[in-house]
C-alpha positions as CSV (number, residue, x, y, z in Angstrom):
1,M,-6.8,32.4,-2.7
2,K,-4.9,31.9,0.5
3,T,-4.4,28.6,2.5
4,Q,-7.1,29.4,5.0
5,E,-9.7,30.2,2.4
6,Y,-9.2,26.8,0.8
7,I,-9.4,25.1,4.2
8,E,-12.7,26.9,5.0
9,L,-14.2,25.9,1.6
10,E,-13.1,22.2,2.1
11,D,-14.4,22.1,5.6
12,Q,-17.7,23.7,4.6
13,Y,-18.6,21.6,1.6
14,G,-16.7,18.4,2.1
15,A,-17.3,15.4,4.3
16,H,-14.9,15.4,7.3
17,N,-13.7,11.9,6.8
18,Y,-10.0,12.9,6.9
19,H,-7.9,15.0,9.4
20,P,-5.2,16.4,7.1
21,L,-2.4,18.7,8.0
22,D,-3.4,22.2,7.1
23,V,-1.2,22.5,4.0
24,V,-2.8,23.1,0.6
25,I,-0.6,21.7,-2.1
26,T,-0.8,23.1,-5.6
27,K,2.1,21.5,-7.5
28,A,4.8,18.8,-7.0
29,K,7.9,17.5,-8.6
30,G,10.1,14.5,-7.6
31,P,10.2,14.4,-3.8
32,W,9.1,18.0,-3.4
33,V,5.6,19.7,-3.2
34,T,4.7,23.4,-3.1
35,D,1.7,25.0,-1.4
36,V,-0.6,27.7,-2.7
37,E,1.6,30.4,-1.0
38,G,4.8,29.2,-2.6
39,K,6.3,27.3,0.3
40,K,8.2,24.2,-0.6
41,Y,8.1,20.9,1.4
42,L,9.8,17.5,1.3
43,D,7.1,14.9,0.9
44,C,7.9,12.2,3.4
45,L,4.7,10.3,2.9
46,S,4.6,9.7,-0.8
47,A,0.8,9.6,-0.8
48,Y,1.1,6.4,1.3
49,S,3.7,5.0,-1.1
50,A,1.8,5.8,-4.2
51,V,4.5,8.0,-5.6
52,N,7.5,5.8,-5.2
53,Q,8.7,7.1,-8.6
54,G,8.4,10.7,-7.4
55,H,5.7,13.2,-8.1
56,C,4.8,13.8,-11.8
57,H,7.6,11.6,-13.2
58,P,8.0,13.0,-16.7
59,R,7.9,9.5,-18.3
60,I,4.6,8.6,-16.6
61,V,3.1,12.0,-17.3
62,K,4.0,11.7,-21.0
63,A,2.4,8.2,-21.1
64,M,-0.8,9.6,-19.6
65,I,-1.0,12.6,-21.9
66,D,-0.2,10.6,-25.0
67,Q,-2.8,8.0,-24.2
68,A,-5.4,10.6,-23.2
69,K,-5.1,12.0,-26.7
70,Q,-5.7,8.5,-28.3
71,V,-8.4,6.9,-26.2
72,A,-9.0,7.0,-22.4
73,L,-11.8,4.5,-21.9
74,T,-13.5,1.7,-23.8
75,S,-14.9,-0.3,-20.9
76,R,-14.0,-4.0,-20.9
77,A,-16.9,-4.6,-23.4
78,F,-14.1,-4.1,-26.0
79,R,-10.4,-4.9,-26.0
80,N,-7.7,-2.1,-26.1
81,D,-4.1,-2.1,-27.2
82,Q,-2.6,-1.2,-23.8
83,L,-4.0,-3.8,-21.3
84,P,-2.2,-6.8,-23.0
85,L,1.1,-4.9,-22.7
86,L,0.5,-4.3,-19.0
87,Y,-0.4,-7.9,-18.4
88,K,2.8,-9.0,-20.1
89,K,4.9,-6.6,-18.1
90,L,3.4,-7.7,-14.8
91,H,4.1,-11.3,-15.7
92,D,7.7,-10.6,-16.7
93,L,8.5,-8.6,-13.6
94,L,6.6,-10.6,-10.9
95,G,6.2,-14.1,-12.5
96,Y,2.5,-14.7,-12.1
97,D,0.5,-16.3,-14.9
98,M,-2.4,-13.8,-14.8
99,A,-3.6,-10.5,-13.5
100,I,-7.0,-8.8,-13.0
101,P,-7.0,-5.0,-13.1
102,M,-9.1,-2.8,-10.8
103,N,-8.9,0.8,-9.6
104,S,-8.5,1.2,-5.8
105,G,-6.5,-0.9,-3.4
106,A,-9.8,-1.8,-1.6
107,E,-11.2,-3.1,-4.9
108,A,-8.1,-5.3,-5.3
109,V,-8.6,-6.8,-1.8
110,E,-12.3,-7.4,-2.5
111,T,-11.3,-9.1,-5.7
112,A,-8.9,-11.4,-4.0
113,L,-11.4,-12.3,-1.4
114,K,-14.0,-13.2,-4.0
115,V,-11.5,-15.3,-6.0
116,A,-10.3,-17.1,-2.8
117,R,-13.9,-18.1,-1.9
118,K,-14.6,-19.3,-5.4
119,W,-11.4,-21.4,-5.3
120,G,-12.4,-22.8,-1.9
121,Y,-15.7,-24.0,-3.3
122,E,-14.6,-25.2,-6.8
123,V,-11.1,-26.5,-6.1
124,K,-10.8,-27.3,-2.3
125,G,-14.3,-28.6,-2.1
126,I,-15.5,-26.5,0.9
127,P,-19.3,-26.7,1.4
128,K,-21.0,-23.8,-0.4
129,F,-21.0,-20.5,1.5
130,E,-19.0,-22.0,4.5
131,A,-15.6,-20.7,3.4
132,E,-13.5,-19.0,6.0
133,I,-10.7,-16.5,5.6
134,I,-8.1,-15.7,8.3
135,T,-6.7,-12.2,8.7
136,A,-4.3,-10.6,11.1
137,A,-5.0,-8.3,14.0
138,G,-3.9,-4.8,13.4
139,N,-4.5,-5.1,9.7
140,F,-5.5,-2.3,7.3
141,H,-6.8,-3.5,3.9
142,G,-9.3,-0.7,3.1
143,R,-12.7,0.6,4.3
144,T,-15.5,-1.3,2.5
145,I,-18.1,-3.0,4.7
146,T,-16.5,-6.4,4.1
147,I,-13.0,-5.1,4.8
148,V,-13.9,-3.3,8.0
149,T,-15.6,-6.6,9.1
150,F,-12.1,-8.0,9.9
151,S,-10.5,-4.8,11.1
152,T,-9.5,-4.9,14.8
153,E,-9.7,-1.1,15.0
154,E,-13.1,-0.6,16.6
155,F,-13.3,3.0,15.4
156,Y,-13.4,1.7,11.8
157,R,-16.3,-0.6,12.7
158,E,-18.5,0.9,15.4
159,A,-21.1,2.7,13.1
160,F,-21.1,0.3,10.1
161,G,-22.5,-3.1,11.0
162,P,-24.0,-5.6,10.3
163,F,-20.8,-7.2,9.0
164,T,-19.9,-9.9,6.5
165,P,-19.5,-13.4,7.9
166,G,-16.7,-15.8,7.2
167,F,-13.6,-14.1,8.7
168,K,-11.4,-14.9,11.7
169,N,-8.7,-12.7,13.2
170,V,-5.4,-14.0,14.8
171,A,-2.5,-12.2,16.3
172,Y,0.0,-10.8,13.7
173,G,3.3,-12.7,13.9
174,D,2.0,-15.6,15.9
175,L,2.3,-18.9,13.8
176,K,0.9,-21.1,16.6
177,E,-2.3,-19.1,16.9
178,L,-2.6,-19.0,13.1
179,E,-2.2,-22.8,12.8
180,A,-4.8,-23.4,15.5
181,A,-7.3,-21.2,13.6
182,I,-7.1,-23.2,10.4
183,T,-10.0,-25.6,9.8
184,P,-11.1,-27.7,6.8
185,N,-13.2,-24.7,5.7
186,T,-10.3,-22.3,5.6
187,C,-9.8,-21.1,2.0
188,A,-7.2,-18.3,2.5
189,I,-5.0,-16.4,4.9
190,M,-4.6,-12.7,4.0
191,L,-2.1,-10.4,5.6
192,E,0.3,-7.5,5.0
193,P,4.0,-8.5,5.0
194,I,4.6,-5.2,6.9
195,Q,1.6,-3.5,8.6
196,G,2.0,0.1,7.5
197,E,-1.1,1.7,8.9
198,N,-0.6,-0.1,12.2
199,G,2.6,1.8,12.7
200,V,5.1,0.1,10.4
201,V,5.0,-3.2,12.3
202,L,7.4,-5.9,11.0
203,P,6.6,-9.5,11.8
204,P,9.3,-11.8,13.3
205,V,11.9,-13.1,11.0
206,G,10.6,-16.3,9.4
207,Y,7.0,-15.5,9.9
208,L,6.1,-15.0,6.2
209,Q,7.8,-18.3,5.3
210,G,6.0,-20.0,8.2
211,V,2.6,-18.7,6.9
212,A,3.5,-20.0,3.4
213,D,4.4,-23.4,4.8
214,L,1.1,-23.6,6.8
215,C,-0.9,-22.7,3.7
216,K,0.8,-25.4,1.6
217,K,0.4,-28.0,4.4
218,N,-3.3,-27.2,4.8
219,N,-4.3,-26.5,1.1
220,V,-5.0,-22.8,1.9
221,L,-4.3,-19.8,-0.3
222,F,-1.8,-17.2,0.9
223,I,-3.0,-13.7,-0.1
224,A,-0.4,-10.9,0.4
225,D,-1.7,-7.4,0.5
226,E,1.3,-5.6,-1.1
227,I,-0.6,-2.4,-1.9
228,Q,1.6,-0.3,0.3
229,T,4.7,-2.5,0.7
230,G,5.0,-3.7,-2.9
231,L,6.6,-2.2,-6.0
232,C,10.1,-1.5,-4.6
233,R,9.1,0.5,-1.4
234,T,10.9,-2.0,1.0
235,G,13.9,-2.7,-1.2
236,K,12.3,-5.6,-3.2
237,W,9.6,-5.7,-5.8
238,L,7.5,-7.4,-3.2
239,A,8.1,-7.3,0.5
240,C,7.4,-11.1,0.7
241,Q,10.6,-11.6,-1.4
242,H,12.7,-10.7,1.7
243,E,11.9,-14.2,2.9
244,N,11.8,-15.7,-0.6
245,V,8.1,-16.3,-0.3
246,R,5.8,-16.4,-3.3
247,P,2.2,-15.8,-2.2
248,D,-0.6,-17.5,-4.1
249,M,-2.2,-14.1,-4.7
250,V,-0.8,-10.6,-4.5
251,C,-2.8,-7.4,-4.3
252,L,-1.1,-4.3,-5.8
253,G,-2.1,-0.7,-6.1
254,K,-0.7,2.8,-5.2
255,A,2.7,2.9,-6.9
256,L,1.3,0.8,-9.8
257,S,0.4,4.1,-11.4
258,G,3.1,6.3,-9.8
259,G,0.3,8.4,-8.3
260,M,-1.0,9.5,-11.7
261,Y,-4.3,7.5,-11.8
262,P,-6.2,5.0,-9.7
263,V,-4.8,1.6,-10.7
264,S,-4.7,-1.7,-8.8
265,A,-4.4,-5.4,-9.6
266,V,-4.5,-8.9,-8.3
267,L,-1.9,-11.3,-9.5
268,A,-2.1,-15.1,-9.3
269,D,-1.5,-18.2,-11.4
270,K,-4.0,-19.7,-13.9
271,E,-5.2,-22.3,-11.5
272,I,-6.6,-19.5,-9.3
273,L,-7.5,-16.5,-11.5
274,G,-8.5,-18.8,-14.4
275,L,-11.5,-19.8,-12.3
276,L,-13.3,-16.5,-13.1
277,R,-15.9,-16.6,-15.9
278,P,-17.2,-13.6,-17.9
279,G,-19.6,-11.5,-15.8
280,E,-18.5,-12.8,-12.4
281,H,-16.3,-9.8,-11.6
282,G,-15.3,-6.6,-13.3
283,S,-14.9,-2.8,-13.4
284,T,-15.8,-0.2,-16.1
285,F,-12.5,1.7,-15.5
286,G,-10.3,-1.2,-14.4
287,G,-7.9,-2.0,-17.2
288,S,-8.8,1.1,-19.2
289,P,-6.4,2.2,-21.9
290,I,-5.2,5.2,-19.9
291,A,-4.9,3.1,-16.7
292,S,-2.9,0.5,-18.5
293,A,-0.6,2.9,-20.3
294,V,0.1,4.8,-17.0
295,A,0.8,1.6,-15.1
296,L,3.0,0.2,-17.8
297,A,5.2,3.4,-17.7
298,A,5.2,3.3,-13.9
299,L,6.5,-0.2,-13.9
300,E,9.1,0.6,-16.5
301,V,10.4,3.5,-14.3
302,L,10.6,1.3,-11.2
303,D,12.6,-1.3,-13.2
304,E,14.9,0.9,-15.3
305,E,15.7,3.3,-12.6
306,H,16.5,0.4,-10.2
307,L,14.3,1.9,-7.5
308,A,14.2,-1.3,-5.4
309,E,18.0,-1.2,-5.0
310,R,17.7,2.5,-4.3
311,A,15.1,1.9,-1.6
312,T,17.5,-0.5,0.2
313,E,20.4,1.9,0.0
314,L,18.5,5.0,1.0
315,G,16.5,3.2,3.7
316,E,19.6,2.0,5.5
317,Y,21.2,5.4,5.2
318,F,18.0,7.2,6.5
319,M,17.4,4.9,9.4
320,D,21.1,5.1,10.5
321,K,20.9,8.9,10.5
322,L,17.6,8.8,12.5
323,R,19.0,6.5,15.1
324,Q,21.9,8.9,15.7
325,I,19.4,11.5,16.9
326,K,19.9,11.9,20.7
327,T,16.4,12.2,22.2
328,K,14.5,10.6,25.1
329,K,11.2,10.8,23.2
330,V,11.8,7.9,20.7
331,K,11.0,4.4,21.8
332,E,11.9,2.6,18.5
333,I,12.9,3.2,14.9
334,R,12.0,0.4,12.6
335,G,11.4,-0.3,9.0
336,K,12.4,-2.0,5.8
337,G,13.8,-0.1,2.8
338,M,12.1,3.3,2.7
339,L,9.1,2.4,4.9
340,I,10.1,3.7,8.3
341,G,8.3,4.2,11.5
342,V,9.5,6.3,14.4
343,E,7.6,5.3,17.5
344,L,7.4,7.8,20.3
345,Y,6.9,7.1,24.0
346,P,3.3,7.9,25.0
347,E,4.5,10.6,27.4
348,A,5.9,12.5,24.3
349,G,2.3,13.7,23.7
350,G,1.4,12.0,20.5
351,A,2.9,12.0,17.0
352,R,0.5,14.6,15.5
353,K,2.2,17.7,17.1
354,Y,5.6,16.6,15.8
355,C,4.2,16.2,12.3
356,E,2.8,19.7,12.6
357,A,6.1,21.0,13.8
358,L,7.9,19.3,10.9
359,Q,5.4,20.9,8.5
360,A,6.5,24.3,9.8
361,L,10.1,23.3,9.0
362,G,9.3,22.1,5.5
363,I,8.8,18.4,5.9
364,L,5.4,16.7,5.4
365,C,4.8,13.4,7.1
366,K,1.8,11.9,8.9
367,E,1.1,10.2,12.3
368,T,-0.2,6.7,12.4
369,H,-1.7,4.9,15.5
370,E,-1.2,8.0,17.6
371,N,2.4,7.6,18.6
372,V,4.2,6.7,15.3
373,I,5.6,9.1,12.7
374,R,5.9,7.4,9.3
375,F,8.7,8.4,7.0
376,A,8.4,7.2,3.4
377,P,9.8,9.7,0.9
378,P,9.7,9.0,-2.8
379,L,12.5,6.6,-3.9
380,V,14.1,9.3,-6.1
381,V,15.1,11.5,-3.1
382,E,18.8,12.3,-2.8
383,K,21.0,11.5,0.3
384,K,21.8,15.2,0.7
385,T,18.1,15.9,0.9
386,L,17.7,13.2,3.6
387,D,20.6,14.9,5.5
388,W,18.7,18.2,5.2
389,A,15.6,16.4,6.6
390,V,17.3,14.7,9.5
391,R,18.6,18.0,10.8
392,R,15.1,19.3,11.0
393,I,13.7,16.0,12.4
394,A,16.4,16.1,15.1
395,K,15.4,19.7,16.0
396,V,11.8,18.7,16.5
397,L,12.4,15.4,18.4
398,K,14.8,17.2,20.7
């Protein structure tokens, strides 16, 4: 079948809840993907940072196949011999007492919200069902009913009310507004250390430390959504570590499986996650043998191939090359590690057409918030490949 035939089938029988570029990928390896007609592309999105380790990393593939031959699913009604190993690895790498495994990033966020409310009632002493959670404008934490409740993107909300009570929004990066929003009923503040979907927006230097200080001062939990920024993408295991901040809870996903399987998790210390009792929360597939084996291999690859350090080196190199492009269409180039946003002036006509032009030249990336092109290749990409990409990006932006 040809590309157009696949597109017509998808558009006829699938819900139109995405607006993908019209490329139909059939195989992938490392930073490269190939379409059904044999054309090769450099993946500069990494499935929204899910394939930090590169596509189909042989070690992660082997872990998945080997485990699939043994046992894939037991449910959490029984124990398995892979989940304890994953728990220990997460503890050793990131330093939290406990973890709770889920599947999607949105599930991890929902889990953190539930745990924060329970902590608010049982530890802080907030009157029952009066807990408040503060979030940041411009956030993207997922698309469940509760999560779109505190989105400030009206398109995500307009057809899906009524919404879940108990949330407040404040400006991202504004510590004074955040402090003013805290009340005795505030149980948690949740935010992304870098807002990826909002256009790779970095907060002011010192903001994350300021948030952590406010949380400590007011007996409030700091929840960091590191689903996209975590696991080496920004040059640290967690983006919060750039300011030496240790959040009370961390949401992980995406690269936790290297793109091989839906795996997410929430990390926290025993005083927080230890509050959960059997039956209060769970998932049939969360923490399955296959999910645990895949995640364990994915973490080992990140660690042993030093991909955090590689993200720092490659990110500085890539951004420097991008900034050398002489064009009047670019307003700003910003990022951390290998999470990079190229913001265009509105008069440039929107980022979508540039992504389509890059596709024609063998580079796959995606627009975000209309005027921003996001570049986030797998962390295994080579500098010579980035040079190849920059020449094509320059041609399109000029």
